[in-house]
C-alpha positions as CSV (number, residue, x, y, z in Angstrom):
1,M,-14.4,-10.8,-72.2
2,Q,-15.3,-7.3,-73.0
3,R,-15.4,-6.6,-76.8
4,V,-14.7,-3.2,-78.5
5,V,-16.0,-3.0,-82.1
6,L,-14.1,-0.6,-84.3
7,D,-16.5,1.1,-86.7
8,L,-16.3,4.8,-86.3
9,P,-13.0,6.0,-84.7
10,L,-12.2,4.6,-81.3
11,T,-12.3,6.9,-78.3
12,W,-9.6,7.2,-75.7
13,R,-11.7,5.2,-73.3
14,Q,-12.0,2.4,-75.8
15,V,-8.2,2.4,-76.4
16,G,-7.8,2.1,-72.6
17,D,-10.3,-0.8,-72.5
18,V,-8.2,-2.7,-75.1
19,A,-5.0,-1.9,-73.2
20,D,-6.6,-3.5,-70.1
21,G,-7.5,-6.7,-72.1
22,A,-10.7,-6.1,-74.1
23,E,-10.9,-7.8,-77.4
24,L,-10.8,-5.5,-80.5
25,V,-12.7,-6.4,-83.6
26,L,-13.5,-4.6,-86.9
27,S,-17.0,-3.8,-88.1
28,P,-17.8,-4.8,-91.7
29,A,-17.7,-1.2,-92.7
30,A,-14.2,-0.7,-91.3
31,A,-13.0,-3.9,-93.0
32,A,-14.4,-2.7,-96.3
33,R,-12.5,0.6,-96.0
34,I,-9.3,-1.3,-95.4
35,R,-9.9,-3.4,-98.5
36,A,-10.7,-0.4,-100.7
37,A,-7.5,1.4,-99.6
38,R,-5.4,-1.6,-100.4
39,A,-6.9,-1.7,-103.9
40,L,-5.7,1.9,-104.4
41,V,-2.1,1.0,-103.4
42,E,-2.1,-1.9,-105.7
43,S,-3.3,0.3,-108.5
44,I,-0.6,2.9,-107.7
45,V,2.0,0.1,-108.0
46,R,0.7,-1.1,-111.3
47,K,0.4,2.3,-112.8
48,G,3.8,3.5,-111.4
49,V,2.2,6.6,-109.8
50,R,5.0,8.4,-107.8
51,A,4.2,7.7,-104.1
52,Y,6.4,8.3,-101.1
53,G,7.4,5.1,-99.4
54,V,5.6,3.0,-102.0
55,N,8.0,3.4,-105.0
56,T,10.4,5.9,-103.4
57,G,12.8,5.8,-100.5
58,V,11.9,7.4,-97.2
59,G,13.1,10.4,-95.3
60,A,15.9,12.2,-97.1
61,L,15.8,9.4,-99.7
62,C,12.3,10.4,-100.8
63,D,13.4,11.2,-104.4
64,V,15.1,7.8,-104.9
65,V,12.8,5.7,-107.1
66,I,12.3,2.1,-106.0
67,P,11.4,-0.5,-108.8
68,E,8.4,-2.7,-108.2
69,R,10.6,-5.8,-107.7
70,K,12.2,-4.1,-104.6
71,Q,9.1,-2.6,-103.0
72,A,8.5,-5.6,-100.7
73,E,12.2,-5.5,-99.7
74,L,11.8,-1.8,-98.9
75,S,8.9,-2.6,-96.6
76,R,11.0,-5.2,-94.7
77,N,14.1,-3.0,-94.6
78,I,12.1,-0.1,-93.1
79,L,11.2,-2.3,-90.1
80,M,14.8,-3.4,-89.7
81,S,16.4,0.0,-89.9
82,H,13.7,1.7,-87.8
83,A,13.8,-0.8,-84.9
84,V,16.4,1.1,-82.9
85,G,14.5,1.4,-79.6
86,V,16.6,1.2,-76.5
87,G,16.1,0.8,-72.7
88,R,13.5,-0.9,-70.7
89,A,10.5,-2.5,-72.4
90,L,7.1,-0.9,-72.3
91,E,4.5,-2.5,-70.2
92,A,2.0,-4.8,-72.0
93,T,-0.8,-2.4,-71.5
94,A,1.1,0.3,-73.3
95,V,1.9,-1.9,-76.2
96,R,-1.7,-3.0,-76.5
97,A,-2.8,0.6,-76.5
98,I,-0.4,1.4,-79.3
99,I,-1.6,-1.5,-81.4
100,A,-5.2,-0.5,-80.8
101,A,-4.4,3.1,-82.0
102,A,-2.6,1.7,-85.0
103,V,-5.5,-0.5,-86.1
104,N,-7.8,2.5,-85.6
105,N,-5.6,4.6,-87.9
106,F,-5.6,1.9,-90.7
107,A,-9.3,1.5,-90.4
108,H,-10.0,5.0,-91.6
109,G,-9.2,3.5,-95.0
110,F,-6.5,5.8,-96.3
111,S,-3.3,3.8,-95.5
112,G,-3.5,0.8,-97.8
113,V,-2.1,-2.0,-95.8
114,R,-3.6,-5.4,-96.6
115,P,-6.4,-6.8,-94.4
116,A,-4.1,-9.7,-93.5
117,V,-1.8,-7.2,-91.7
118,I,-4.7,-5.9,-89.6
119,R,-5.9,-9.4,-88.8
120,R,-2.5,-10.3,-87.6
121,L,-2.3,-7.3,-85.3
122,L,-5.7,-8.1,-83.9
123,A,-4.6,-11.7,-83.4
124,L,-1.7,-10.6,-81.3
125,L,-4.1,-8.8,-79.0
126,E,-6.6,-11.6,-78.9
127,R,-4.0,-14.3,-78.2
128,D,-2.0,-12.4,-75.6
129,C,1.2,-12.2,-77.7
130,V,2.6,-8.8,-76.9
131,P,5.6,-7.5,-78.9
132,E,8.5,-6.3,-76.8
133,V,9.0,-2.6,-77.4
134,P,11.9,-0.6,-75.9
135,A,10.6,2.6,-74.4
136,F,13.2,5.0,-75.6
137,G,14.8,6.2,-78.8
138,S,12.0,7.9,-80.7
139,V,11.6,11.5,-81.5
140,G,8.1,11.0,-82.9
141,Y,6.7,7.5,-83.5
142,L,8.9,5.4,-85.8
143,T,10.8,3.1,-83.5
144,H,8.0,1.8,-81.3
145,M,5.8,0.7,-84.1
146,A,8.8,-0.8,-85.9
147,H,9.4,-3.1,-82.9
148,V,5.7,-4.0,-82.9
149,A,5.8,-4.8,-86.6
150,L,8.9,-6.9,-86.4
151,V,6.9,-9.6,-84.7
152,L,4.5,-9.7,-87.6
153,I,7.3,-10.9,-89.9
154,G,8.8,-13.3,-87.3
155,E,11.6,-11.0,-86.1
156,G,12.1,-9.1,-82.8
157,T,10.9,-10.5,-79.5
158,A,7.5,-10.8,-77.8
159,V,6.0,-12.0,-74.6
160,S,3.6,-14.7,-75.5
161,R,1.3,-15.9,-72.7
162,G,3.9,-14.9,-70.1
163,R,7.0,-16.3,-71.9
164,R,9.6,-14.1,-73.6
165,L,10.3,-15.6,-77.0
166,S,11.8,-14.6,-80.4
167,G,9.3,-13.2,-82.8
168,A,9.3,-16.4,-84.9
169,D,8.7,-18.6,-81.8
170,A,6.1,-16.2,-80.4
171,L,4.1,-16.5,-83.6
172,K,4.4,-20.3,-83.6
173,S,3.2,-20.4,-80.0
174,V,-0.1,-18.8,-81.0
175,H,-0.3,-20.7,-84.3
176,L,0.5,-17.8,-86.6
177,A,2.9,-17.7,-89.6
178,P,5.2,-14.8,-90.3
179,L,3.9,-12.3,-92.9
180,V,5.7,-11.2,-96.0
181,L,5.1,-7.4,-96.3
182,K,4.2,-5.8,-99.6
183,A,4.4,-2.3,-101.0
184,K,3.8,0.6,-98.5
185,E,3.1,-1.7,-95.6
186,G,6.5,-1.2,-93.9
187,L,6.1,2.5,-94.0
188,S,2.5,2.5,-92.9
189,L,3.3,0.2,-90.0
190,V,5.9,2.6,-88.6
191,N,4.1,5.9,-89.6
192,G,1.6,8.1,-88.0
193,T,0.9,9.0,-84.4
194,P,-0.6,5.7,-83.0
195,C,2.3,5.3,-80.5
196,A,1.9,8.7,-78.9
197,T,-1.9,8.4,-79.2
198,G,-2.0,5.0,-77.5
199,L,0.3,6.1,-74.7
200,S,-1.7,9.3,-74.3
201,A,-5.0,7.4,-74.0
202,L,-3.4,5.2,-71.3
203,A,-2.2,8.3,-69.5
204,L,-5.7,9.8,-69.6
205,R,-7.1,6.6,-68.0
206,R,-4.7,6.9,-65.1
207,V,-5.0,10.7,-64.7
208,Q,-8.8,10.4,-64.4
209,R,-8.4,8.0,-61.5
210,L,-5.7,10.0,-59.9
211,L,-7.7,13.2,-59.9
212,D,-10.6,11.4,-58.1
213,W,-8.3,10.0,-55.5
214,A,-6.5,13.3,-55.1
215,D,-9.8,15.0,-54.3
216,A,-10.5,12.3,-51.7
217,A,-7.0,12.7,-50.1
218,A,-7.4,16.4,-50.0
219,A,-10.8,16.1,-48.3
220,M,-9.4,13.8,-45.6
221,T,-6.5,16.1,-44.9
222,F,-8.7,19.1,-44.8
223,E,-10.9,17.4,-42.2
224,N,-7.9,16.3,-40.2
225,L,-6.5,19.9,-40.1
226,H,-9.9,21.3,-39.1
227,G,-10.3,23.4,-42.2
228,Q,-12.9,26.1,-42.8
229,A,-15.6,24.4,-44.8
230,A,-17.0,27.8,-45.9
231,E,-14.1,28.0,-48.3
232,F,-15.9,25.5,-50.5
233,D,-19.2,27.4,-50.6
234,A,-20.9,26.9,-53.9
235,D,-21.8,30.6,-54.3
236,G,-18.3,31.6,-53.8
237,L,-16.8,29.0,-56.2
238,A,-19.4,29.9,-58.8
239,L,-17.7,33.3,-59.2
240,R,-14.8,31.6,-61.0
241,V,-15.9,30.4,-64.4
242,S,-14.7,26.8,-64.5
243,A,-16.5,23.5,-64.9
244,G,-13.6,21.9,-63.1
245,V,-13.8,24.2,-60.1
246,A,-17.5,23.6,-59.8
247,H,-17.0,19.8,-60.0
248,V,-14.3,19.7,-57.4
249,G,-16.1,22.0,-55.1
250,A,-19.2,19.8,-55.3
251,R,-17.1,16.7,-54.6
252,L,-15.5,18.2,-51.6
253,R,-18.8,19.3,-50.2
254,A,-20.2,15.8,-50.7
255,L,-17.1,14.1,-49.2
256,L,-17.1,16.4,-46.1
257,E,-20.9,16.7,-45.6
258,G,-21.9,15.7,-42.0
259,S,-18.4,16.1,-40.5
260,A,-18.6,16.8,-36.8
261,I,-14.9,17.6,-36.9
262,L,-15.5,20.5,-39.3
263,R,-18.6,21.7,-37.4
264,S,-16.5,22.1,-34.3
265,S,-13.8,24.1,-36.1
266,A,-16.0,26.5,-38.0
267,G,-15.0,30.1,-37.5
268,R,-11.7,29.3,-35.7
269,R,-9.6,30.8,-38.5
270,T,-10.3,33.5,-41.1
271,Q,-8.9,31.3,-43.9
272,D,-6.7,28.2,-44.3
273,A,-3.4,27.8,-46.1
274,L,-3.6,27.7,-49.9
275,S,-2.8,24.0,-50.1
276,L,-6.1,23.5,-48.3
277,R,-8.4,26.3,-49.4
278,A,-7.3,26.3,-53.0
279,V,-8.0,22.7,-53.7
280,P,-11.1,23.4,-55.9
281,Q,-9.2,26.0,-57.9
282,V,-6.1,23.9,-58.5
283,H,-7.7,20.5,-58.8
284,G,-10.4,22.1,-60.9
285,A,-7.9,23.7,-63.3
286,A,-6.3,20.3,-63.8
287,R,-9.7,18.8,-64.5
288,D,-10.4,21.5,-67.1
289,L,-7.1,20.8,-68.8
290,F,-7.8,17.0,-68.6
291,A,-11.1,17.6,-70.4
292,R,-9.3,19.4,-73.2
293,A,-6.7,16.6,-73.4
294,T,-9.4,14.0,-73.8
295,Q,-10.8,15.9,-76.8
296,T,-7.3,16.2,-78.3
297,V,-6.7,12.5,-78.1
298,D,-10.2,11.7,-79.4
299,D,-9.5,14.2,-82.3
300,E,-6.2,12.3,-83.0
301,L,-8.1,9.0,-83.1
302,A,-10.6,10.5,-85.5
303,S,-7.8,11.8,-87.8
304,V,-5.8,10.0,-90.5
305,T,-2.1,10.3,-89.5
306,D,-0.4,8.2,-92.2
307,N,1.9,9.6,-94.8
308,P,1.2,9.4,-97.7
309,V,-2.5,8.8,-97.7
310,V,-4.2,7.1,-100.7
311,L,-7.3,8.6,-102.3
312,G,-9.2,8.6,-105.5
313,T,-10.4,5.5,-107.5
314,V,-8.7,2.4,-108.7
315,D,-8.7,3.9,-112.2
316,E,-7.3,7.2,-110.9
317,P,-5.5,6.6,-107.6
318,R,-3.7,9.4,-105.8
319,A,-1.1,9.4,-103.1
320,L,-0.8,12.6,-101.1
321,S,2.2,13.4,-99.1
322,G,1.9,15.8,-96.2
323,A,2.5,16.2,-92.5
324,N,-0.6,14.7,-90.8
325,A,1.8,12.3,-89.1
326,V,3.3,15.2,-87.1
327,G,1.9,14.9,-83.5
328,A,2.2,18.6,-82.5
329,A,-1.3,18.6,-80.9
330,L,-0.5,15.6,-78.8
331,G,2.9,16.9,-77.9
332,L,1.5,20.1,-76.6
333,S,-1.3,18.4,-74.8
334,V,0.7,15.8,-72.9
335,D,3.2,18.5,-71.9
336,S,0.4,20.6,-70.5
337,L,-1.2,17.7,-68.7
338,G,2.1,16.7,-67.2
339,I,2.5,20.2,-65.7
340,A,-1.0,19.9,-64.3
341,V,-0.4,16.4,-62.7
342,A,2.9,17.6,-61.3
343,E,1.1,20.5,-59.7
344,I,-1.6,18.2,-58.2
345,A,1.1,16.1,-56.8
346,G,3.1,19.0,-55.5
347,M,0.1,20.4,-53.7
348,S,-0.5,16.9,-52.2
349,E,3.0,16.9,-50.8
350,R,2.4,20.3,-49.2
351,R,-0.6,18.9,-47.4
352,V,1.4,15.8,-46.3
353,D,3.9,18.3,-44.8
354,R,1.1,20.0,-42.9
355,L,-0.1,16.7,-41.5
356,V,3.3,15.7,-40.2
357,N,4.4,19.1,-39.0
358,P,3.3,19.6,-35.3
359,L,3.8,23.4,-35.7
360,V,0.6,23.6,-37.8
361,S,-1.2,20.2,-37.4
362,N,-2.0,20.1,-33.7
363,L,-1.2,16.4,-34.0
364,P,1.7,14.3,-32.6
365,A,5.0,15.1,-34.5
366,F,5.2,13.1,-37.8
367,L,2.1,11.2,-36.9
368,A,4.3,8.9,-34.8
369,A,2.6,6.5,-32.4
370,D,5.4,7.0,-29.9
371,T,7.0,10.3,-30.5
372,G,10.8,10.2,-30.0
373,A,11.2,6.4,-30.2
374,A,9.3,6.4,-33.5
375,S,9.7,8.5,-36.6
376,G,6.2,7.8,-38.0
377,F,5.7,9.5,-41.4
378,M,8.8,11.8,-41.1
379,I,10.7,10.1,-44.0
380,A,7.6,9.3,-46.0
381,Q,7.3,13.0,-46.4
382,Y,10.9,13.1,-47.7
383,T,9.8,10.6,-50.4
384,A,7.0,12.8,-51.4
385,V,9.3,15.8,-51.6
386,S,11.8,13.8,-53.7
387,L,9.1,12.7,-56.2
388,A,7.5,16.2,-56.4
389,A,11.0,17.5,-57.2
390,D,11.4,14.9,-59.9
391,N,8.1,15.9,-61.4
392,R,9.2,19.5,-61.6
393,R,12.2,18.4,-63.6
394,L,10.1,16.1,-65.8
395,A,7.5,18.8,-66.4
396,A,9.8,20.8,-68.7
397,P,8.2,20.6,-72.1
398,A,9.4,17.9,-74.5
399,S,7.6,19.6,-77.4
400,L,10.1,22.5,-77.5
401,D,13.1,20.3,-77.9
402,A,12.9,20.3,-81.7
403,G,16.0,18.7,-83.4
404,V,17.1,17.9,-86.9
405,T,17.1,14.4,-88.4
406,S,17.2,12.6,-91.8
407,G,19.7,14.9,-93.5
408,L,17.7,18.1,-92.9
409,Q,14.5,16.5,-94.3
410,E,12.9,16.0,-90.9
411,D,13.9,19.4,-89.4
412,H,11.0,19.9,-87.0
413,L,10.1,17.3,-84.3
414,S,7.1,17.5,-82.0
415,H,8.4,14.8,-79.5
416,A,4.9,13.6,-78.8
417,T,5.9,10.1,-77.9
418,P,8.7,11.2,-75.4
419,G,6.2,13.7,-74.0
420,A,3.6,10.9,-73.4
421,L,6.3,8.7,-71.8
422,K,7.3,11.7,-69.6
423,L,3.7,12.2,-68.6
424,L,3.4,8.5,-67.6
425,K,6.4,8.9,-65.3
426,I,4.9,12.0,-63.8
427,I,1.8,10.0,-63.1
428,D,3.8,7.3,-61.5
429,N,5.3,9.8,-59.1
430,A,2.0,11.5,-58.4
431,E,0.2,8.2,-57.6
432,I,2.8,7.5,-54.9
433,I,2.5,11.0,-53.4
434,V,-1.3,10.8,-53.2
435,A,-0.9,7.3,-51.7
436,I,1.3,8.8,-49.0
437,E,-1.2,11.6,-48.3
438,L,-4.0,9.0,-48.0
439,L,-2.0,6.9,-45.5
440,A,-1.0,10.0,-43.5
441,A,-4.6,11.2,-43.4
442,A,-5.8,7.8,-42.2
443,Q,-3.1,7.9,-39.5
444,A,-4.0,11.4,-38.5
445,Y,-7.6,10.5,-37.8
446,E,-6.4,8.1,-35.1
447,L,-4.3,10.8,-33.5
448,Q,-7.0,13.5,-33.2
449,R,-6.9,15.0,-29.7
450,E,-10.7,15.2,-29.6
451,A,-13.0,12.3,-30.6
452,R,-15.5,13.8,-33.1
453,A,-17.2,12.0,-35.9
454,R,-15.8,12.1,-39.4
455,A,-18.0,12.8,-42.4
456,P,-19.7,9.6,-43.5
457,R,-17.9,9.5,-46.8
458,T,-14.4,10.3,-45.4
459,D,-15.1,7.7,-42.8
460,A,-15.9,5.2,-45.5
461,L,-12.6,6.1,-47.2
462,Y,-10.8,5.7,-43.9
463,R,-12.3,2.2,-43.4
464,R,-11.4,1.2,-47.0
465,L,-7.8,2.1,-46.3
466,R,-7.8,0.3,-43.0
467,A,-9.2,-2.8,-44.6
468,V,-5.9,-3.2,-46.4
469,I,-3.4,-1.3,-44.2
470,P,-3.4,-1.3,-40.4
471,P,-2.3,1.8,-38.4
472,Y,1.5,2.4,-38.5
473,R,3.6,2.0,-35.4
474,D,7.1,1.9,-36.9
475,D,6.6,-1.9,-36.8
476,R,7.2,-2.6,-40.5
477,P,8.8,-0.9,-43.6
478,L,6.4,1.9,-44.5
479,G,7.4,1.7,-48.2
480,A,5.4,-1.5,-48.6
481,D,2.3,0.2,-47.2
482,I,2.7,3.0,-49.7
483,E,2.9,0.6,-52.6
484,R,-0.3,-1.2,-51.5
485,V,-2.2,2.1,-51.3
486,R,-0.7,3.1,-54.7
487,D,-2.3,0.0,-56.1
488,L,-5.6,1.3,-54.8
489,V,-5.1,4.7,-56.4
490,Q,-4.6,3.0,-59.8
491,R,-8.1,1.6,-59.6
492,P,-11.3,3.4,-60.3
493,F,-12.5,5.5,-57.4
494,P,-15.4,3.7,-55.5
495,E,-18.7,5.0,-56.8
496,L,-20.4,4.9,-53.5
497,L,-18.1,7.8,-52.5
């Protein structure tokens, strides 16, 4: 099993590795930071230093003093009252990513939860005991982590090695006892941006793969439609200052190198439609935005997002309240990336339309094997249109929704977690649209009126697709083929290409 050691902050890639099943362990230095921070919290409790969520209520109750005898009760009650998530449960990979980001946040050494709490979170990951976390109901971060933390105390529900159990039974199934939380632990477990950060890291992993496959699908369609390869000339693309444009242009040239189809079509048209000739510019812009989003998520993982944070020494402890738990950077980033992914998918749908439309493709109508008796990819393009339209609706920014909660105390909301969930849904749709384009492009190769050789790399892509999906002859439900190719799009792009 792959192992990820948490010493310095995790990266988005490492969070993705843990989401996919890698083991997460603490370095000795990280464990020492956690112990030191807990000592500060215990000193704050002994000395009676005013500290939000330690010896006060939370939210609008921040000025209500809580005596030491009730501070453990406060921690438990926070979980109970904040576990208000609704709707479908998040996938196990998403919950694992959230837990990894939470452990990362605590390991900075400014939260003050006990090492026992961290060990229990790590044990849930190691022993495949995944808390059941409803997807919806959070404006920021509170509800998702509350449902994770419920399982630590033997409440809530979890899926333990494939079985859905109560929190108490899930812990028992993996030989763990429920924890009794102490001062500050309830607040720290629900606080900060680990939820949005974990979901964002998971989204980045999927976007990276999607962008690679979208480039490949575009290259196959471009070749099928006899595009003008000069549009991807390195000297011309270099005039636009963009690392993404340069990268996509180089990939397209490599994918299409050696194409007899494109050699035969050179000079037939002055220029192609924008969905063909602007692939480097549009896909490249999305890649530039993706690069900035990866930095934002890595910055979030390198940041302390608890409130309050504990500093100072055991003799002179300090608890600082602030707003580092506000996920504005993440909210703005996932909103922007959602728009970019929606545009990639929308452009893919336009290329599908060109493949199936005999007015522009010079191919049999709808790529049907028997035009008239067969509909071919006619309705598959409808599906792509529907999902592209759904993406346009979803791409409206969540970060502008604002709202007021907690009796005017929480009167600005960044909606980073809803934004990340929205991005994941946009990615779902985009993967299906790109899968449809890949299928349609493979079909189009077989219907070319003139038998000319494909580029070696697009030929390898074609053969990879045909290894799992035979040509379509209206002989089976096409939706099943689309789902099988979508599974391919969710995997890393083959390095040989």
